[in-house]
N, C-alpha and C positions, 0 to 999 in steps of 0.2 A: 504494500500500500504506500502511496506517495502522499506527502503532506506539503501544502503550499501555504505560506503565511503572508498576510498583507496587513499593514498597520491600521487600515481604515475599516476593515470588515472581517467577518468570520464565517468559515464554512468547513464542515467535516463530511467525509463521504465513505461509509461502509455499505455492505450489502451484497446481493447477488447480481448477475448480469443477464439482462434480457437481450436476446438477439433477434434481429429481423434482417435476414440476408437476402439481397436480390441476386447476388452472384458470388460464387466461391471459386477458389483456384486450386488446380491440381497439378501434379507433375513438377516441371522445372520452371514454370512461370514465376516471375518476380512476385514476392509477397509483401504485404503491407507491414511496416514496422509497428508493432502493437504499442510500443512505448510512446510513439508519436501520437497515437490515438488518445492515450491517457493524458499526455501533456496538453493536447488541444482542448480536451474537456476541462482540465484544471484552469487553463488560461481563460476559457470562455466563462466559467462560473465566477471567477474573480472579476472579470470585466463587467459582467451583468449584475453583480451583487450590488444591492442598494447601499451606498456609502452611509456610514453612521459615525458621526463625529465622536472621537474619543474611544471608539471601539476597536477591537482587533478581530480580523477575519481569518478563519482557518478553513481551507478547502481540502477535503480528502476524497479521492476517486478510486474506486475498485479497479484493479488492473483487469484487462480482458483475459479470458482463458488462453493460456499459452498454446493450447492445441489448435486454436483458431487459425485458419489460413484464408486470408482475404487478398484479392488482387491488389497489387500496389497501385495507389491512386496517382495519376499523372497530374492532378490538379490539387490546389490547397484544400485540405480537409475542411468541411463545414460543420460547425457545432450549432445545436439548437435545443430549445427547451420543449419537451413533449407537451401536448395540451394538458392543462390543469396541474402541471408540475409546479412545485413551490420553489421560490428562490432562496429560501432559508430552511434549515432543518433537513430531514431525510428527503431526498429528491432523486431525480434521474436526469441524465443529459444524453442527447442523441448526437452521434457523429456519423456523417455520411460522405460518400464519394459520389460526385455528380457524373463521373464517366471517365473514359468510355465504358468501363465495366462497373456498373453502379452497385453499391451496397450500403447498408445502414446498420449501425450497431448502437445499442443503448447500454450505458454504464450506470450502475447505482452509485449514488453519491450522498454526502451529507455536508451541508454548509452550516457552520456554527458561528454565532455572533456573540463574542465575549464582551460583557459590559459590567462595570462596577454598579451593583445594586444593593438595596437594603435587604438584609436577612435577619431573622430573629436571633437574639443572643442567648436566649434561655427559653424554657418551656413557659407558655403563656396560656391563660384561660379565657374563655368567652366572656366578653364584657370588660376585660381589662382595659384601662386607659394607658396607652403606650407612653413610656418615659424615655429619656435620651439613652439610658443604659440598656433598654430592652432590644435595641436593634444595632446592627453594625453593617459596614459596607464590605462587600466581598465580590470579587470578579466571578461571574457566572455565565454559562451559556444561556442566553435569553432567546434563542431561536424557537423554543417551544412555548414561550410565555406569550401566547396570543392575546391574553387579557391585559397585558401591560405590567409595569413594575415601577418602583420608585428609585430614582438615581441618587437621592439624598435621604438622610434620616430625619432632618429637621421637620420636614412636612408631615411626618408621621406622629410627632410628639403631640399628645392630647387626643389622638383619634382612638376610637373604641373598636375592639376586636369583635368580629361577628362569629368567630369560631375558635376553638383552641388550636394552638400551633406548637409544634415541637421545635427544639433548637435547630438553627441552620436552615429554616424554611424561607424561601423568597416571599416577601410580603407583596401581594398584588392588590389592586384597587378594590376587588370584590371581597377582600378579607376584612376590610376596615370601613368605618364610617365616622364622620366628624361627631363629636359629642353633642348631645341634645342640650341646647341652652334655653329653649322655650318649651314649656309643657302645655298640652291641651288643657283648657279650662283655667289656666293661670292668668292673672292680670298682667298686662303688658303696657308699655308706653308706645303709642303710635306716633311716629315722627314723620312729618311732611314738610316740604319746603315751598316757599312762595318768594321768589326772587332771592334776596339775601336774608330773608327771615326763615326761621325754623319754628314750626308749630307742633307742640306736643299735646297729645290727647290721650285720655285713658281708654283702654280697650281690653279685650279678652281674646286669648289665643284659641282658635278652633282646631288646631292640630299641633303635634310636636314639630319642632324645627331645629335644625343645626345652623351654624353660621353660614350665611349666604344662601340658605334654602328659602324658596317661596312658600308661604303658607297663607291660609285664610284667617282673618281676624274679624272681630265685631267691635264696632264703635260703641262704647258704654253709654254715651249720651243719647244717640238716636237709634241704636240697635242695628245700624246699617252694616251689612257684610262687605268686607273689603279684602284686597289682596296686598301683600307686602313681602319684603325680604328681611329675614332675621339679621339684625345688625349688631347684636350683642345679647347678653343675658337680660331677658325681659324687655328687649327693645326691638321694634319692627319698623322698618322704613317703608312708607307707603309708596306704591307705584305712582309714577307721574310727577 
C-alpha cells in the first residue's frame, strides 16, 4: 500500500479492487505498469480533494492485483470518480485507457482528513454542563464526522450534554445544546427598541429558551402573544 501526504488535506485508501476490463493482453504484448496506475489514482485524489485550511490530507490507494495484465496505454492515463463516490473517507477511483486498446480499472481507496478537534477529557453524564477541563483538543480523522465537530473548546464551555460520553469521544453538535436560560411560565423582561430608546416591558415566557433561540412570549399588560430572541437570563429581545 502506498501513502501520499499533503499539508492541506487528508485521504486514506484500503480495501479490495473492482475490475471492469474492456481488453486484456496476452503473450508478449507490452503490458501496463501497474504502479503507474496506482500513482495516477493517488495524484488524482489529492488534486480533487477539497482543501481544508489547517488540515492534513492522507491518501492511500490499494495496489492493483499483480497478476493483472493490461495492454500498455499509449496515451496518458485518465482518472475519474465513479458516480456517487465520496471525496473523503472510504471511496473508489477509476483509471482508464482511452485507446487504442481500451480498459478500465477501479481501485478502492480511503481519503482521511486530519483536523484538531474537541474531544472529551473524562467520562461525562447526560445533563452535565461542560467546563474548560472537560474537553481537550486532539488531531482526529474527521472524514467520517458528517454531522460536524468543534475546532475549539471555548465554544463548548457552558453547553449541556444530551447524552453520556466516554473519555476521548469527539464532541459533535448533536451531542450538546446551549443551557436553558429562560423557562416556560417564568416572568421575563421584554426588550424592544425605538430609535435610540430601549423599552422594557414585563412578560411571561411561553417556552424554554437558550441564548439566541427564538421563543414565544406574552405581554403581561395586554396579554398579546409575541415573538422574540433570548438575550440573557430572563431577558427576551422583541422582533423588529
